[in-house]
C-alpha positions in Angstrom: -30.9 -18.4 4.5 -27.8 -19.7 2.7 -25.8 -22.6 4.1 -22.7 -22.1 6.2 -20.7 -23.4 3.2 -21.8 -20.5 1.1 -20.7 -17.8 3.6 -17.4 -16.0 4.3 -15.9 -18.1 7.1 -14.7 -16.4 10.3 -11.3 -18.0 10.9 -8.8 -15.1 11.4 -7.7 -14.3 15.0 -5.5 -11.5 16.2 -2.3 -13.4 15.5 -3.3 -14.1 12.0 -4.4 -10.5 11.3 -1.1 -9.2 12.7 0.9 -11.6 10.6 -1.1 -10.5 7.6 -0.3 -6.8 8.5 3.4 -7.3 9.2 4.1 -10.2 6.8 2.2 -8.6 4.0 4.0 -5.3 4.4 7.6 -6.5 4.4 8.5 -7.2 0.8 9.9 -5.2 -2.0 8.9 -2.0 -0.1 11.7 -2.5 2.4 14.2 -4.4 0.2 14.1 -1.9 -2.7 12.4 1.1 -1.0 15.1 1.6 1.6 17.8 2.1 -1.0 15.6 4.5 -2.9 14.8 6.4 0.3 18.5 6.5 1.2 19.3 7.8 -2.3 17.2 11.0 -1.7 17.6 11.4 2.0 21.0 9.9 3.0 21.0 9.1 6.7 17.7 11.0 6.9 16.2 7.6 5.8 15.7 6.8 9.5 13.8 10.0 10.2 11.7 9.4 7.0 10.7 5.9 8.2 9.8 7.3 11.7 7.7 10.2 10.3 6.1 7.8 7.8 5.1 5.5 10.7 3.5 8.4 12.6 1.7 9.6 9.5 0.4 6.2 8.8 -0.7 5.8 12.4 -3.2 8.7 11.8 -4.5 7.1 8.6 -4.7 3.7 10.4 -6.8 5.2 13.2 -9.4 6.3 10.6 -9.7 2.6 9.4 -10.1 1.5 13.0 -12.8 4.0 13.6 -14.8 3.3 10.4 -14.4 -0.5 10.6 -16.1 -0.4 13.9 -19.1 1.3 12.4 -19.1 -0.7 9.1 -17.6 -4.2 9.9 -17.7 -5.6 6.4 -15.5 -7.3 3.9 -13.5 -4.9 1.8 -14.9 -2.2 4.0 -12.3 0.6 3.1 -13.8 0.5 -0.4 -17.3 0.8 0.9 -17.2 3.4 3.8 -17.7 6.4 1.5 -20.8 4.8 0.0 -22.7 5.5 3.3 -21.8 9.2 3.5 -21.2 10.5 0.0 -23.1 8.0 -2.2 -22.3 5.8 -5.2 -20.1 8.1 -7.4 -17.6 9.1 -4.6 -17.6 5.5 -3.5 -16.8 4.3 -7.1 -13.9 6.7 -7.4 -12.6 5.7 -3.9 -13.0 2.0 -4.7 -11.2 2.3 -8.0 -8.3 4.1 -6.2 -8.1 1.1 -3.9 -8.4 -1.4 -6.7 -5.5 0.0 -8.6 -3.3 -0.4 -5.6 -4.3 -4.1 -5.1 -4.1 -5.0 -8.8 -0.6 -3.8 -9.4 1.1 -4.9 -6.1 1.0 -8.7 -6.7 2.8 -8.6 -10.0 5.3 -6.1 -8.6 6.0 -8.6 -5.8 6.0 -11.6 -8.2 8.8 -9.8 -10.2 10.5 -8.9 -6.9 10.7 -12.7 -6.3 12.2 -13.1 -9.8 14.9 -10.5 -8.9 15.8 -12.7 -5.9 16.1 -15.7 -8.1 18.3 -13.7 -10.5 21.1 -14.3 -8.0 21.2 -18.0 -9.1 20.4 -17.5 -12.8 21.4 -13.9 -13.8 19.3 -13.9 -16.9 15.9 -12.9 -15.4 16.9 -9.2 -15.0 18.7 -7.0 -17.5 21.4 -4.4 -16.7 18.7 -1.7 -16.3 17.0 -3.6 -13.5 14.0 -4.6 -15.7 12.8 -8.2 -16.2 13.9 -10.0 -19.3 11.4 -12.1 -21.2 12.4 -15.1 -19.1 12.0 -13.1 -16.0 8.6 -11.9 -17.1 7.4 -15.5 -17.8 8.7 -16.5 -14.4 6.7 -13.6 -12.9 3.6 -15.0 -14.6 4.3 -18.4 -13.0 4.6 -16.9 -9.6 1.3 -15.0 -10.1 -0.3 -18.4 -10.8 1.4 -19.9 -7.7 -0.2 -17.2 -5.5 -3.6 -18.5 -6.5 -3.9 -21.7 -4.5 -2.8 -19.9 -1.3 -6.0 -17.9 -1.6 -8.4 -20.3 -3.3 -8.6 -23.2 -0.8 -10.4 -21.2 1.9 -9.5 -18.7 4.6 -8.4 -21.4 6.9 -5.8 -22.7 4.5 -4.8 -19.1 3.8 -4.4 -18.4 7.5 -2.3 -21.5 8.1 0.1 -20.8 5.2 0.3 -17.1 6.1 1.1 -18.0 9.7 3.9 -20.3 8.7 5.5 -18.4 5.9 4.7 -15.0 7.5 6.3 -15.9 10.8 9.4 -17.3 9.1 9.6 -14.3 7.0 9.4 -11.8 9.9 12.1 -13.7 11.9 14.4 -13.8 8.9 14.0 -10.1 8.2 14.9 -9.2 11.8 17.9 -11.5 11.6 19.1 -9.9 8.3 18.7 -6.3 9.6 20.8 -7.1 12.7 23.3 -8.8 10.5 23.8 -5.8 8.2 24.0 -3.5 11.2 26.9 -5.5 12.5 29.0 -4.3 9.6 29.4 -1.0 11.5 30.2 1.6 8.9 29.5 4.4 11.3 31.1 7.1 9.1 28.1 7.0 6.7 26.1 8.8 9.3 28.3 11.9 9.4 31.0 12.0 6.7 29.0 12.6 3.6 26.9 15.6 4.2 25.9 14.9 7.8 22.7 13.4 9.1 20.5 15.3 6.6 22.6 15.9 3.5 19.6 16.9 1.5 17.8 18.6 4.3 14.2 18.0 5.2 13.3 18.2 1.5 15.1 14.9 1.1 13.2 13.4 4.0 10.0 14.5 2.5 10.9 13.0 -0.9 11.8 9.7 0.8 8.6 9.3 2.9 6.2 8.3 0.0 8.7 5.6 -1.0 8.3 4.2 2.5 4.5 4.6 2.6 4.2 1.9 0.0 5.7 -0.5 2.6 3.1 0.4 5.3 0.2 -0.3 3.0 -0.8 -3.7 4.4 -2.3 -2.0 7.5 -5.3 -1.3 5.4 -5.4 -4.9 4.2 -6.5 -5.9 7.7 -10.0 -4.3 7.6 -10.5 -5.9 4.1 -10.8 -9.2 5.9 -13.3 -8.0 8.6 -16.0 -10.5 7.8 -13.5 -13.3 8.0 -12.1 -12.2 11.4 -13.4 -14.2 14.4 -14.4 -10.9 16.0 -14.6 -7.5 14.3 -13.2 -6.0 17.5 -9.9 -7.6 16.6 -9.3 -5.0 13.8 -8.1 -2.3 16.2 -5.4 -4.1 18.1 -4.3 -5.9 14.9 -3.7 -2.6 13.1 -1.8 -1.1 16.1 0.4 -4.2 16.6 1.0 -4.4 12.9 2.1 -0.8 12.7 4.5 -1.3 15.6 6.0 -4.4 14.1 6.4 -2.8 10.7 7.9 0.4 12.2 10.6 -1.6 14.1 11.6 -3.5 11.0 11.8 -0.5 8.8 13.8 1.5 11.3 16.2 -1.4 11.6 16.5 -1.7 7.8 17.1 2.0 7.5 20.0 1.7 10.0 21.1 -1.5 8.3 21.4 0.2 4.9 23.7 2.8 6.4 25.8 0.5 8.6 26.3 -1.9 5.7 27.0 0.6 2.9 30.5 0.0 1.5 30.8 2.5 -1.3 33.9 0.9 -2.8 32.4 -2.6 -2.9 29.4 -1.2 -4.8 31.6 0.8 -7.2 29.9 4.1 -6.2 31.8 7.2 -5.4 31.7 7.8 -1.6 28.9 10.2 -0.7 27.1 10.1 -4.0 23.8 9.0 -2.4 21.8 9.4 -5.5 23.7 6.6 -7.3 22.2 4.0 -4.9 19.3 3.9 -7.3 21.6 2.5 -10.0 22.2 -0.7 -8.1 20.8 -3.4 -10.4 18.6 -5.9 -8.7 17.9 -6.2 -5.0 20.1 -3.7 -3.2 20.5 -5.8 0.0 21.3 -8.9 -2.0 24.0 -6.9 -3.9 25.5 -5.6 -0.6 25.5 -9.1 0.9 27.2 -10.5 -2.2 29.9 -7.9 -2.0 30.6 -8.7 1.7 32.3 -11.7 3.1 29.4 -12.7 5.4 28.5 -16.0 3.7 25.6 -16.8 6.1 24.1 -13.3 5.5 24.2 -13.9 1.7 22.2 -17.1 2.2 19.6 -15.5 4.4 19.2 -12.5 2.2 18.7 -14.7 -0.8 16.0 -16.6 1.1 14.1 -13.4 2.1 14.6 -11.9 -1.3 12.5 -14.8 -2.6 10.1 -15.5 0.3 9.5 -11.9 1.3 7.9 -10.6 -1.9 6.3 -14.0 -2.5 4.3 -13.8 0.8 3.4 -10.2 0.2 2.2 -11.1 -3.3 -0.2 -13.8 -2.3 -1.6 -11.7 0.6 -2.3 -8.8 -1.7 -3.8 -11.0 -4.3 -6.3 -12.3 -1.8 -7.0 -8.8 -0.4 -7.5 -7.5 -3.9 -10.2 -10.1 -4.5 -12.0 -8.7 -1.4 -12.0 -5.2 -3.0 -13.6 -6.6 -6.2 -16.1 -8.4 -4.0 -16.9 -5.2 -2.1 -17.2 -3.3 -5.5 -19.7 -5.9 -6.7 -21.7 -5.4 -3.5 -21.8 -1.7 -4.4 -22.9 -2.6 -7.9 -19.9 -0.9 -9.5 -18.9 -4.2 -11.1 -20.9 -7.3 -12.0 -22.9 -8.8 -9.1 -21.5 -12.2 -10.1 -18.2 -11.2 -8.4 -19.9 -11.6 -5.1 -20.4 -15.3 -5.6 -18.6 -17.4 -3.1 -17.0 -20.8 -3.6 -19.4 -23.5 -2.2 -16.5 -25.6 -1.0 -14.1 -22.9 0.3 -16.3 -19.8 1.1 -14.0 -17.3 -0.7 -15.0 -14.9 -3.5 -13.6 -17.2 -6.2 -14.7 -15.3 -9.3 -13.2 -12.1 -7.9 -10.0 -14.0 -7.1 -9.9 -15.3 -10.6 -10.2 -11.8 -12.1 -7.5 -10.3 -9.9 -5.2 -13.2 -10.8 -5.7 -12.8 -14.5 -5.1 -9.1 -14.5 -1.9 -9.6 -12.4 -0.7 -12.2 -14.9 -1.2 -9.7 -17.8 0.6 -7.0 -15.9 3.5 -9.3 -15.1 3.8 -10.4 -18.7 4.1 -6.9 -20.2 7.0 -6.1 -17.9 9.6 -7.4 -20.4 8.3 -6.2 -23.8 7.0 -2.9 -22.4 9.0 -1.9 -19.3 8.0 1.8 -19.7 4.3 0.7 -19.5 5.2 -1.4 -16.4 6.9 1.6 -14.8 3.8 3.7 -15.5 1.6 1.0 -13.8 4.0 1.1 -10.8 3.5 4.8 -10.6 -0.2 4.2 -10.6 0.1 2.4 -7.2 0.0 6.0 -5.8 -3.8 5.7 -6.5 -4.0 3.7 -3.2 -2.9 6.8 -1.3 -5.7 8.8 -2.9 -8.1 6.3 -1.5 -7.1 7.3 2.1 -8.6 10.8 1.7 -12.3 10.0 2.1 -12.0 8.6 5.6 -11.4 11.8 7.5 -14.4 13.8 6.2 -16.5 10.7 6.8 -15.4 10.6 10.4 -16.3 14.3 11.0 -19.6 14.0 9.1 -20.7 11.1 11.2 -19.8 12.9 14.5 -22.0 15.8 13.4 -24.8 13.3 12.9 -24.1 11.9 16.4 -22.8 8.6 15.0 -20.0 7.3 17.2 -17.3 5.2 15.9 -14.4 3.6 17.8 -13.3 7.0 19.0 -16.5 8.4 20.5 -15.0 11.7 21.7 -15.8 14.3 19.1 -12.7 16.5 19.8 -10.4 13.4 19.5 -12.1 12.4 16.3 -11.6 15.9 14.9 -7.9 15.8 15.7 -7.5 12.3 14.2 -9.4 13.4 11.1 -7.4 16.6 10.6 -4.0 14.8 11.1 -5.0 11.9 8.8 -6.3 14.2 6.0 -3.0 16.2 6.3 -1.0 13.0 6.2 -2.9 11.6 3.2 -2.6 14.8 1.3 1.2 15.1 1.9 1.8 11.4 1.0 0.0 12.0 -2.3 1.8 15.3 -2.9 5.3 14.0 -2.1 4.7 11.1 -4.5 5.5 13.7 -7.2 5.2 14.0 -10.9 4.3 12.0 -13.0 3.0 9.4 -10.4 0.1 11.5 -9.1 -1.3 12.6 -12.5 -0.8 9.1 -13.9 -2.8 7.7 -11.0 -5.4 10.5 -11.2 -6.0 10.0 -14.9 -6.3 6.2 -14.5 -8.8 6.7 -11.7 -10.9 9.2 -13.5 -10.9 7.2 -16.8 -11.9 4.0 -15.0 -14.6 5.9 -13.1 -16.1 7.0 -16.4 -15.9 3.5 -17.8 -17.5 1.9 -14.7 -20.0 4.7 -14.4 -21.2 4.1 -17.9 -21.1 0.3 -17.9 -22.3 -0.1 -14.4 -24.9 2.6 -14.4 -23.4 4.4 -11.3 -25.1 7.8 -11.6 -26.2 9.0 -8.2 -24.3 11.5 -6.0 -22.2 13.4 -8.6 -22.6 16.7 -6.7 -21.5 14.9 -3.6 -18.3 13.8 -5.3 -17.2 17.1 -6.8 -15.0 17.9 -3.7 -13.2 14.6 -4.2 -12.6 15.1 -7.9 -11.4 18.7 -7.3 -9.1 17.5 -4.5 -7.5 15.0 -6.8 -7.0 17.6 -9.5 -5.6 20.1 -6.9 -2.9 17.6 -5.8 -2.0 16.7 -9.3 -1.5 20.5 -10.0 0.6 20.9 -6.9 2.9 18.1 -8.0 3.2 19.9 -11.4 4.4 23.2 -9.9 6.6 21.8 -7.2 10.3 21.4 -7.2 9.6 17.7 -6.8 7.5 17.7 -9.9 7.5 18.9 -13.4 8.3 22.6 -12.6 10.2 24.4 -9.9 7.8 27.2 -9.0 7.7 26.3 -5.3 10.1 24.3 -3.2 8.8 21.1 -1.5 8.7 22.7 2.0 6.5 25.6 0.9 4.5 23.3 -1.3 3.9 21.0 1.7 2.6 23.9 3.8 0.3 25.0 0.9 -1.1 21.5 0.5 -1.8 21.1 4.2 -3.4 24.5 4.6 -5.7 24.2 1.5 -6.5 20.6 2.2 -7.6 21.3 5.8 -9.2 24.8 5.2 -11.0 24.1 1.9 -11.2 20.4 1.0 -11.9 18.8 4.4 -14.8 21.1 5.3 -16.0 20.9 1.7 -16.0 17.2 1.9 -17.9 17.2 5.2 -20.5 19.6 3.7 -20.8 17.4 0.6 -22.3 14.4 2.4 -25.5 13.0 0.8 -28.8 13.6 2.5 -29.6 10.8 4.9 -32.8 9.9 3.2 -31.0 9.3 -0.1 -27.9 7.6 0.9 -27.5 3.8 1.0 -27.9 2.3 4.5 -25.5 -0.1 6.1 -26.8 -3.4 7.4 -24.7 -6.4 8.5 -24.1 -8.6 5.5 -26.0 -11.9 5.7 -25.0 -14.6 3.2 -25.2 -13.2 -0.3 
C-alpha cells in the first residue's frame, strides 16, 4: 500500500466546501452576467436569477445523489462510466473538461479588466483585452498555480481567507448599490417584464454560468473529511449564491443611472455596450467614493479567487479522466510532497495560459471558446437517466425513495435541457462540435471503444438540442418562438431521450464496477 504522502489528503470540512461553492461561483458571472441578463430581461433579471436557482437546485440534487453512491475525486466526470460505459463517459467527461479549461483564463482576464481601472490600456474600446492585457492574463494564470500546488491544506487556508473576504465584500457592494434607490427602473421602461418571459428565458443561461461552482464541490469528494459533507455543502452553497445573485439583480436596477452611462433611458439592450466591468463603470459614474474602492477590490479579487478554484477543480477532472483511461494514466500521479494531482494541474495551467494569450491577437477565437463553456451544461444531462436506471436496479442513492428520485430526475433533465437550449446559437453547436471532435480524438488516441450503442442516445440528444437552437427565435432562424421551443424541448427530452437514456444502460456484466479508490 502506498504511503500517506502519496494519497489525496482529506482536509476539507463543510465550511471549506461551502466557501469553495460560494466563493468559487461569485466572479465574472455576477459582475458581467448581471448586466447581460438585465440587457435581455430588464427588471425580469430578478425572476431569471430566482428561476435559475430553482433549476440548478434540481441539477444539484442529482450530484448529491450520485456522489453518495460514487464518492470519488472528479466524480461528476465518472458517474456515467458505471451505467453507460466508456464512450458515454468520455463524451460526458469532455463536456466537463471544456467547462473547466476555459473558465480560469476567463476569470484571469476578468481580473485584468478590474485592473484596467488603474491603467486603462489592458482593455480596448470593444471590451477585448489588448496585448498588454493578454500578457497580464497569462501572469494571473501562472499566479493561480501555487494556490493549488502546495497541497489541499494550503488551498483550503487560502480559499477560506480570500473566499470569506470576497463573500463579505460582495454582500457589502450589493447593498451599497441598492442604496442608490432608482425605483423607476422597475416600472417606467416597459414594466417588470419589458421583454416578457422570452427575455427571462434568454437571461437564465447567462446566470447559470455563475451557479456552476456547485458541481465543483463533488469534484473534491476524496479530499473532503467526510463524503457525507457533500450534500449540506451543495445546499448551503446554493442558498448563499442565490441570495447574492438576487441582491445583485436588484443592485443593478437600483443603481442604474441611464444618463451617467450615456445610454438612452429604457434601452436595456445597450447595457451590453458598457466597456469593461459594468459595476465598476456604474460605481465610477457615481459619487460614492467608498463604493468605487470596494468595487475595484472585488473586481480584482472576485475573478481571481474563482480562477484559482476552477484551475484546481479542472485538474481533478483530468485526474478522473486518467482513471477512466481517457487520457494518459500518468495524469493520476500525485505529488509526493503535497498529495495533489500535480501533472494534471500542470496541464490545465498550460492550456489556460495558451487560451489567455490568444485573447488579444484572436478575440473572435476567444469568444468562440467562451461560447464553448456551454459544454459544461451538456455534462449535466447524464445524471438524471443514471438515477432512474440505478433505482430500477434497486440501487439506492442519497434519495432512496423511488418516486422522489423520479421527480428529481425528470425536473433535472428538463432543467438541463432548457439551460442548453436557452444558451442559443452558435454557443450550443460550437460546444457540441468541440465535444464530438475531441471525443473522436480521445477515442482514437486513448483506445476508448466500448459502449458505442450505449452512447447513441446521448449523441442524438446533443444533436437534437443543437438543431433546436438553430430553428429557434433565439437562434439562427425564427421558425419557433422561445416559449414554444422550450415546450418542445422539455416534452421531447422527457418523453424520448430520458427513457431512451435509461434503456441504453450497459449490461451489468460488461460495465465497469465502482470500488473505493485506494492510493493509486
